[in-house]
N, C-alpha and C positions, 0 to 999 in steps of 0.2 A: 822373729827369725824366719827368713824366707825359705821357700820350698827347696831351693838348690842347696842351702846349707843343711837343711834337715836330711836331704838325700845323702849328702856327704857323711853325716854322722851315722846314718843307717848302714851305709856300706862299710864304714870303719867297724861298727859293732859286729856286722856279719863276719868280717875277717877275723876279729878277736875270737868270736864263738867257734869258728871253724878251726882256728889254730889250736885253741884249747881242747876241742874235741879230738883233734888228731893227736895231740900230745898225751891226752889222758886215756885214750882207748888202747887196750892191749891186743886188739884183734888185728892181725896183719891183713894185707890185701888178699882176697881169696885166690886160690889156685885150683887148677883142674888136674887131678891125678888119676882118678878112676873113671874117665869119661866126662864129657861136658854136661854141665847142668847150669842154666842161666841163673838159678837161685844163688849159686855160689858167688856170682858177681854182684848180687844185689847190694846196694848201699849208695853212699855219697862220696864223690871224689873231688879233690880240690887241685887246681892248677899248681904245679910244683914250684914255679919261680916266684910269681907275684901274689899267689894265693887269692886271686880275684875270681877267676872262672870256676864254675861249679857244675859237675855232672851228677844228675840224679838218675839212677838206673833201677827200675822196678821190674822184676821178672813177671811176665804174664803166664808163661809156662816154661818147660825145660829148655826150649829152643828160642824163645821170643821174649823181648823186653820192651817196655815203654821207656824212652830216654828223653830227658830234657837237659839242655845246656843253657846256663845263664851266665852272661859275661858282661859285667859293668865296664863301660868305657870311661865314664867320668861321672860327676854328680848329676849331669844332665842327659846322659845317654847310656843305653844298655842294649845288648843283643840277646835274643831269645831264639833257641832252636827246639823244635818238637819233632821227634822221629820214632819209628818202630824198628828196633834192631833184631836181626835174625842171625843165628849162628851159621856160619859157612864152614863146613868140615874141611873142605879142600884148602881154604885160605887159613883155617884155624883162627878165625877172627869173627867179630860181630859186624855185619854189614847192614846198610840201610839205603833206601832209594826214594823215601817219601818225606824228606825233611822240609819243614816250612820255617824259613828264617825271617824274623821280624826285628826291625830296628825301632827302638822306643826312644823318643826324645821328650824332654820336659822343659817348658819355658819358665820364666821367672815367677809366674803365678802358680806353677805346679801343674798346669794342664798338660796332659799326655797326648802325644801324637805317634801313631803306629804306622810304619811303612813296611809292607811286605816286599822284601828284597828278592826272594826266590821261593818257589815251591818245587816239589819233587827233587830236592837236593839229595846227593849221594855222598857216601863216605864210609870210613872203616874205623872200628875200635879194635885194638889189639892189646893183649895183656902179656907182659914180659917182666919177669923178676919182680912181681909185686906192684908194677906200675901200669896204668892204663894210658895208652897212646891214642890220640884222636887225630885223624887226617880227614879234612873236609875236601872232598874231591871236586865239589862245585866251585869252591873258591880256594884253589890250591896255594894261592899266595899266602894264606894263613900259616902254611908250614905244618910241621908235626908238633902237636902240643902234648905235654906230659902231665898226667894227673896222678895223685897218690890218694890211697884210701883215707877218708877223713872220719866218717862216722856212720852209724846205722841209720836206716830210714826213720826209726822212732826218734832218735836224737835230733835228726834234721828237722822233723816236723815240729818238735818242741822249740828248736832254735828259730824256725820259720815263724811260729806264733809270736816269739819274743821280738823278732826283728821286722815283722810285717812284710816279708818277701814272699810273693805268691809263686807256687809251683804246683802244677797239676800232674799227679801220677796215679794211674789206675790202681785200685786196691789189690794186693796180692791174693792169689787164689786161696792161700791158707795163711792168715796173719799170724797164727801160732808158730809158723815155721821161721819167722824172723829171728835172727840171732839176738840173744840178750847181751847187751853191753852195758857195763856200769858207767854212768855218765861221769865226766870229769868234774872235779870240784868247781863250783861257781866262783868266779873271781869278779869282784865289784870294780868296775872301771872308775878311774878318778876323773875322767872328762865328764862334761855335762851330758847326761843321757839323752837319747832321742825321745821325742814325744811318745806317750803310750799308744799302742796300736788300737785301732777301732774294734778289732775282733780279738777274742780270747779263745783258748781251747774249749771252753764251755759254751760257745756261741754256734749257731747255725752258720753256714757259709754266707758271706755278704756279697751281693752282686754289685760290682762297680761299673760294669758296662754290659749292655744288651746288644744283640745283633740288630742290624738295620735292614729294612726292606730292600729287596733286590729285584730288578727287572732285567730279564735276559732273553735272548732269542733262542728258539728251539735248537738244541745241540750245543748251546754255549756253556760258559763257565761262570760260577759265582763263588764268592768268598764270604764267610760269616765269621765274625770275631766277637768274642765275649771276654769279660774280665771278672775277677772275683778276689775275695780274701778268705783265708781260713778254710780251704777245701783240700781234699786229698784225692778226689776222683771227679771226672767230668764225663758226661755222656750226652750226645746230641739226640734230640727227639724230633720226629716229624708228625704233624697234626693235619688231618684231612680238612678240606674246605668247610664241611659241616660240623667240624669239631667232635665227631663221634669216634674217630679213630686216632689213637696216639701210639706211635711205635718208635722203637729205638732205631738208630742208624743201621744196625745190623739187619733188622726186619725190613727196613726201607730198601736196603740193597737187594733183597729178594723180591720185594713188591714191585720195584722198578728195575728190572734186570739190565737195562741199558745204562742206567745211572751209575757213574763212578763216584764213590764217596771216599774222600781222603781225610784221614785224621778225625774220625768220628768220636774219638775219646780225648780230644785236646780242645783247648780254648779257641783254636782257629781251625775251622772245617772248610774244606774246598769241595765243591760239586762240579763234576765235569760231565759233558754229554747229557745235559739236562733235557728230559723228554717233555713234550707238550702236556702230558698227563699230570705233571707236577704243578701246573698252573693253579694258583689259589691255595696251595698247601702252605703251611707255616712251619718254621723250625725254631727250636729254643734249646738252650743248654741247661742241663740239670747238674748242679754241683753237690757233692756229698762229702760229709765228714762223719765222725763217730756220733755226732748229736742228731744228724738228720740231713734233709735235702733242702736246697733252695733253687728255684728256677728263674732264669732270665725272662724278660718279656719276649714274646715270639716275634719273628720277622716274617713278613709276607713274601712269598715267591711268586712273581708274575712272569709267565712264560708266553712270549709271542710266537706266532707261527713263522717258520722260516719262509722266505720268499720263494715263489715258484722258480724253478731253474729257467734260465734264458734259453730260448729256442736255439738249436744247433744249426739251423739253416734259416736264411732270410726269406720272408714271405713274398718273394719276387720271382718272376719268370726268368729263366736263364741261369747261367752259372753264378755261383756265389764266389765273390772275390775275397781271397785271403782268410778263409775260415779256418779255425783250429781243427786239426786232425790228430788222431791218437794211434799209436802202434807200440808193440813191445819189441820191434826190430829196429836196432839203432841205425842200420844202413838205410832203411826206408825213411826214417826221420831226417837223416842227413841229406838224402836226395831231395826230399820234399821241402826242406828249409833252404837248401842251397848253401849251407854252412858246414864247415868241419866242426866236430864236437867230440870231446872225450869226457864222459860223465865221471863223477867221483868214484873212487874205489869203495868196495863194500866195507872195508875196515874203518873208514871215517864216518860212516852213517851212524847216527845215534842209536843206541840200543833200543830194541823194541820196534824199529821201523824196517820196512822192506820195500824193494823196488815195486812200483805199481805200473807206470807206463811212461812213454815218451809222448810229448805233445809238440806239434810243430805247425808252422805256416811259413810262407815266404819271408825269409830274412830273420826268423826267430825259431829257437829250439829250446826245449826244456826237458829235464828228467824229474819225475814225480815219485815221492816216497810216502807210504801210508802207514798208519798205526794199525793196531790189532783189529780194529773194526772197519778198516778200509778207507778211512778218511785221510785225504792228502794233507799232511802237516809240514812237509818239507819239499821245496822244489829249488832246482838250480837252473838258471836261464842264461842264454847267450843270444845277442842280437847285433845286427849291423846298422841299425837305424834308431835304436831307443837306448836311453841312458837313465840312471838314477831312478826316481820315483815313477817316471813314465814306463820304465822297464819292469819294475816290480808290481805295479798296479796297487801298491799298498799306500792308502791315503789316511791311515790311522794316525792319531796324535800320540807321540811318545815324549817322555819327560826329558830325554837326553839325546843329542846328536853329537857324535865325535868321530875322529879319524884315527886309524891305526895304520902303520906302515909294515907291509909284509912283502918279502921278496922285491923290495924297491917300489912296490905299488902302494898307492894310497887307497885304503878301503874305507868308505864312508858308512858308518853304523848308526842305526836307530834302535833305541831300546831304553834300558834303565841305567846305562852307564857302565854296567858290568857285563851283561849279556846282550847280544844284538839279535833283534827279530828280523831285520832286513839289512843286508850288507851288500854294497854295490861298489864296483870298480871298473876302470876302463883300461884296455890294452889295445893301443893303436886306435883303429876305428871301430872296435867291438866293445859293447857294453856287457857286463856280467852281473848277475844277481844271485845271492844265496838267501833264501827266505825260510824261516822256521818259526812255527807258532805265531803267525801274523796276528797282531792285535793283542797278544797275551804278554804284556810287558813283564819282565822278570823270568820268562821261560824261553829265552833265546839261546844263542850259541856263544860260548866263551872264545876269547882270542885264539887259544891253541887249536880249537876245532875249526875256526874260520881259516886259520893258516893251513891246516890239513886239506881243506876244500880247495883253497887257492892253488896249492901245489898240484892237485889232481886235475882240475878242470882246465880244458884247453879249447 
């Protein structure tokens, strides 16, 4: 029996277990009557229509939850989201902005291939009349998905061990607070059962993938991915070059104050703004269940020094021709470039960014926007003699190049096919560029946002 058929049987078995648990449980979907408490939402929810997608929500505290979404597409594909949900009292909903979405594919031999579609995804979970509604704002074309309460976490972990479907959820602060639900009677399937899993509830977690070594430039980004079986909790650790210091991701965040650690308690961890001081350190993921701990192999982080900034003036006698200049005054930039220019409105700028400066020289002008640490991550540019890649200056390789039509204009995009890191178009004799997170495929702008920019920039 090939791997694809086995996966089909496994997915069918999971659907049967989920439906039986939902029918046998007398516990309704939780409700908030006397103030919000995330623990009242804790549990497993199943997509209402096809019963394929599954949400596992584990309360970390009264206002925060670790949330995973698993959505099989076929016997050979499935999608996985990991995010941290926070209760928003104004919206009366659970919101998130740190989701990592991974597409998993399996070939005929059963080998798994993971593709990170996006990181820092955002969205909303709302509860209404006993149903949980999920809206993925990063990919709004998915629409509004409806889920119904299916079973408790305890029931799900038992079903997980029986069906060999891995899900990482941090252990609750007080496991005794979990609701006690009488499991539904076991029904023996008449179809040929899937092969027995390699792990049982009495085994330590089994590591199926360890993170790989990464080399990154100072201030850059790296992604570390691990996989497992039979675990309920994951925590990433950092180990010093001499091996004498071993700290969790939370301690590492304090030890390296400029380092941004995303999803340190999931199988996929992202590091941003990596400092040179992290060179030679290693990371590994520790998986835990009720029996004990299992560690992945460690991955080495190699950090190279950022190149020295290019001189702002040429080492020659006399005036410098066509050098870049900066100003915060738009009229000065317009006069210096010789171009008319209307920058994008504040409402279309991605959340967390703010205006930094205008840069200009003869025949070209741009507006720069920075993140919270002052790094320019977005710029819009107009020129009367440069077009396409020559205008953006971005010579990175991207997996996908495609065109979209906005306002009758053809916008050429480079990115992952969903979000664009560089978007260029031409109006008359002028070239325009919108560049966001250059080189970070999967972290670009979606078509709606690009359309808003095109409507603003003149």
